[in-house]
Structures are given as structure tokens and as C-alpha cells.
N, C-alpha and C positions, 0 to 999 in steps of 0.2 A: 554018279553024275549023267543028269538027262542033257538033251541036245542044247536047251538054252544055256545049263549053267557050263556045259563044255564052250562053247561059243562064247560066252562071259568070261570063261577063263583065259580063255584066247587072247581077248582082249587085254585084261589085266596083264598078261605074258609079254604081250607086245610092247605094253607101256613101260612095264618094269620087267627087262629080261634077265637082271641078276637075281630075281626073286626066283624060288620055286614055288610050286602050286601050293604047297604045305605053308607055306611062308606067308605066300599071300592070303589064304584061308584063316590062317591064325592070327593075322595083325588086327590087333584093335582098334588102329585110326589108320589112316593114308599113312601116315609120317613114318610108322611102324614097319612097313614093306621095306624091305632091304631096296637099296639104289632110289629111296625117293625124294624128289626133290620137286621144285613148284615147275620146272619145266616138263618134266615127266609127268605130272599131274595134267598140265594142259593136254600133251599128247592122250592121255588116257580118255579126256574129254572128248578130243577130237576122234578117236577111234569110236567111242561109242556112239557118237554124234552118226559116224558114217556107217557102223553096223547095224544101229537100231533105229537109226532117225528121229534121234530126240536128243536135244540140251539138257543135260543134267541140272537142275537147281544145286550147285553146290554147298550154299550154306544147309540145306534140306540133309545132305547124305555125309558133310564132312566129318563129324562127329564121332559118326557110327561105325563100326564094323565094315570095311571098305567093302569086301565081295557081296556079302549077304544086304546090306544097305542097298546096292547098286541093284542086286538083283529084285531086290523088296520092290524098290521104286520104279524099275521095267513092269514087274508084275501087277502092280496097283495099276497101272497106266494102260495095261493089256495090250503092251507093244509087242508084236511078233520081230524077231532079228530079221533083217533082210536077208536074201541070198547068203547062205555060208560061204566063205571065201576059204576057199582049201580044205 
């Protein structure tokens, strides 16, 4: 996992603390991530905005595999992560 992958995984892990990294990577949809609910989804979007400086177009990624979809979304826009926290 490269630095951006690791940073993105920490974002997911902070929003979905009951899910393991393997569960997050394996989830085929956002609602398949253990602990998913709409409030956690909003929290994930807020974390991604804080960490990457972008507001995710939710319909564009919602039906895709969560981790890879968000990773691809960020990569396509050439967005670097802000300074890593921790």
C-alpha cells in the first residue's frame, strides 16, 4: 500500500472504526462496510474533504467498490493529500 492508499485507508478507518482494513477493501458497496450508516457516510465525506480538500460527488462513487472508487476519484483529479495527520 503506498502513502496515498494508507492515508485513504486511515480516512475510511476513522469513519468506520468497527471495520477492519480487509473488510473495508473487500466491501463491494458502501453499505457493506461493517458499521455503515448514513451518519458514518457523512463523516467519511467530511474526513475526505478535510484530508484531501475535495467534496466527493457522492452519486459518482456510491454504487462502486468504496475504497477503490474513492482512490480512483482522487487520482483522476490529481489531488494530493494534505499534510498527513499522524
